[in-house]
C-alpha positions in Angstrom: -20.5 6.5 59.9 -18.2 8.0 62.3 -15.0 5.8 61.9 -14.9 7.5 58.2 -15.5 10.9 59.2 -12.4 10.5 61.1 -10.5 8.9 58.6 -11.5 12.0 56.7 -10.5 14.0 58.9 -7.4 12.6 59.6 -6.6 12.1 56.2 -6.8 15.8 56.0 -4.6 16.4 59.0 -2.0 14.3 57.6 -2.2 16.0 53.8 -2.8 12.4 52.6 -5.4 12.4 49.9 -8.9 12.3 50.2 -10.0 8.9 50.0 -11.8 9.2 46.2 -12.8 6.9 43.4 -10.4 7.4 40.5 -10.8 6.1 37.0 -8.9 2.8 37.7 -11.7 1.8 40.3 -14.4 2.1 37.6 -12.3 -0.1 35.2 -11.4 -2.5 37.7 -15.1 -2.6 38.7 -15.4 -3.2 35.1 -13.4 -5.7 34.6 -14.5 -7.6 38.2 -18.8 -7.9 36.9 -17.0 -9.1 33.5 -14.9 -11.8 34.7 -17.7 -12.9 37.1 -19.8 -13.6 34.1 -16.8 -15.8 32.1 -16.4 -17.8 35.6 -19.5 -17.8 37.5 -20.4 -21.3 35.5 -16.4 -22.4 37.5 -14.9 -22.5 34.3 -12.8 -20.2 32.7 -13.7 -20.5 28.6 -10.7 -19.1 26.8 -13.4 -17.2 24.4 -15.3 -15.7 27.5 -11.6 -14.3 28.5 -10.6 -13.3 25.1 -14.0 -11.2 25.0 -13.4 -9.9 28.3 -9.9 -8.7 27.5 -10.8 -7.3 23.9 -14.0 -5.5 25.6 -11.8 -3.7 28.1 -9.1 -3.1 25.9 -11.2 -0.9 23.5 -13.7 0.4 26.0 -10.5 2.1 28.4 -8.2 2.2 25.0 -5.4 0.6 26.7 -2.6 -1.2 25.9 -2.2 -5.2 25.2 -0.2 -5.1 28.8 -2.1 -2.8 30.6 -5.2 -5.3 29.9 -3.6 -8.1 30.6 -3.0 -7.1 33.9 -6.2 -5.3 34.2 -7.9 -8.9 33.7 -5.6 -10.4 35.7 -6.5 -8.1 38.9 -10.3 -8.7 38.1 -10.0 -12.8 38.1 -8.1 -11.9 41.7 -10.4 -9.6 43.0 -13.8 -11.3 42.0 -12.6 -14.4 43.5 -12.2 -11.6 47.2 -15.2 -10.6 46.7 -17.7 -11.2 49.2 -20.5 -9.8 46.9 -22.0 -7.9 44.2 -22.6 -5.1 46.5 -18.9 -4.1 46.3 -19.1 -3.8 42.6 -22.2 -2.5 42.2 -22.2 0.2 44.7 -19.1 1.8 42.6 -20.9 1.5 39.6 -24.3 3.6 41.2 -21.6 6.2 42.4 -19.8 6.4 39.1 -22.0 5.5 36.6 -24.7 7.4 34.3 -27.3 4.8 32.7 -25.8 4.6 29.8 -22.7 3.6 31.3 -24.6 1.2 33.1 -26.2 0.1 29.8 -23.0 -0.3 28.2 -21.7 -2.5 31.2 -24.9 -4.5 30.7 -24.5 -5.1 27.0 -20.6 -5.9 28.1 -21.6 -9.2 30.1 -24.0 -10.3 28.0 -21.0 -9.9 25.2 -18.7 -12.0 27.3 -22.2 -14.6 28.0 -22.5 -15.0 24.4 -19.0 -15.0 23.6 -19.0 -19.0 23.8 -22.6 -19.6 22.2 -24.1 -20.7 25.4 -26.0 -19.0 27.6 -25.7 -20.5 31.4 -28.4 -20.1 33.5 -26.3 -18.7 36.1 -24.9 -16.3 33.5 -28.4 -14.9 33.0 -29.4 -14.8 36.9 -25.9 -12.7 37.4 -26.5 -10.5 34.9 -29.9 -10.0 35.9 -29.2 -9.6 39.0 -26.2 -6.6 38.4 -29.2 -5.0 36.2 -31.5 -4.4 39.0 -28.8 -3.3 41.6 -27.6 -1.4 39.3 -31.2 -0.1 38.7 -31.3 -0.5 35.0 -34.9 -0.6 33.7 -36.4 -3.7 32.5 -35.8 -2.6 29.1 -32.6 -1.9 28.6 -31.6 -4.9 30.5 -34.2 -7.0 27.4 -32.8 -4.7 24.8 -29.1 -4.9 25.8 -29.3 -9.0 25.4 -30.9 -8.5 22.0 -27.5 -6.2 20.9 -25.4 -8.5 22.3 -27.0 -11.3 21.0 -27.2 -9.5 17.2 -23.1 -8.4 17.7 -22.1 -11.9 18.3 -24.4 -13.2 14.9 -22.5 -10.4 13.5 -18.7 -11.6 14.4 -19.3 -15.0 12.7 
């Protein structure tokens, strides 16, 4: 705690930017959690990566190059992460309940994109929902909505 306070004063004293969580971080956190769903079964399914890219591109209104760069960064960051807390802490700090719901919905959409819900995927999404304090009713609603969206895509 004291080291964070010292760092803050050093940044202010040096006229450096105070540590903030810009929108880029929020996009990266979302992308990393979606990438985690896509790779939790130790396979990189093209359908899941395509869905992840599509969701990020639509949600954050990114062009193709920016989306590709974000997905590649998210996959790399996901491999370096030591726990979900690194991601979910930012979600709790930055996301409204509606944003949290949308994140979990998108996680389900990535999971459903290959038409198989692996136990690892469900466990991961459930764990994230718990860590971001999404009510269970919204968790199940997000799953049902993602299932319906997948049926509509076919």
